[in-house]
N, C-alpha and C positions, 0 to 999 in steps of 0.2 A: 503493499499500499504506500502511495505517494504520500509526502509532506502535506500537500494540500488536502488529500483525502483524510489524513489523519486529523488535521485541524478541524475539518468539518465534523468528523466524528466526535471529537472531544466537544465541539459545541453544542452538536445534537444530544449527547448525552448529558448535557447540563440543563437541557429543558426538562419542564416538568412531564410526567407520564404521558398525559394525554397529548401534549404536544410532540412528543416521542413517537407516541404511536401513529399520528397523523402523517409525521415526516418519513416515517418507515413505509406507510402505505403507499404514499405518494411516490416514494423512492422505487418501491417494488413494482408500483403500476407503471413507472417509466420504463421498466425492462420488458414489459408485455408487447409492446410495439402498437400498432392500429387495432381498435376494437373490431371485431369481425360481427358485423350485425346480422348476418345470417345465422351465426351461432347464437346470438343473443336473443333473436326472435324465436328460434327452435327451442331453447332453453324456457323462455317466457311461457311458450304454448305447451310444452310438458309439465311444467308446474301448474298452469291453471288447469288442465286436464286432470292432474293427480288430486288437486284440491277439490274439483267438482266430484270426483271419485268417492273421495274421503267425505265430503259433505253429504252426499247422497248414500252414505252407508255401503258402498260397494268395494271399499277398502278399507280393512281394519287396521293396516299398519303395522309396525313392529316396536316393542319397546327397546330402549337402547343396549340394555344388556343382551339380549337376544341378537341384536344386529351386530354389536361388538363380537360376541361369540361367533357368529356366521363369518365376520371379516377376519378374526383370527385363524379359524379353521382354514380359510381359502389362502391366508398367507403361508400358513405352515405346509401346505403341500405344495410350494414353489420351490 
């Protein structure tokens, strides 16, 4: 890390936690490149469909411990 980056890091670390979080989020977002509108639209459509199914009682969902166990199981198989 260069001297300029070290200086910026030290200044950022001196910020209050909420400002540090905002700073970090903006910095990370700058690495993502341009937003992909098609992906954003597809995600919004999927989320709306899932919400509608949940509200209509067509989808029960799963609690966090169940989901976490499922994820851990899949990861352990790799």
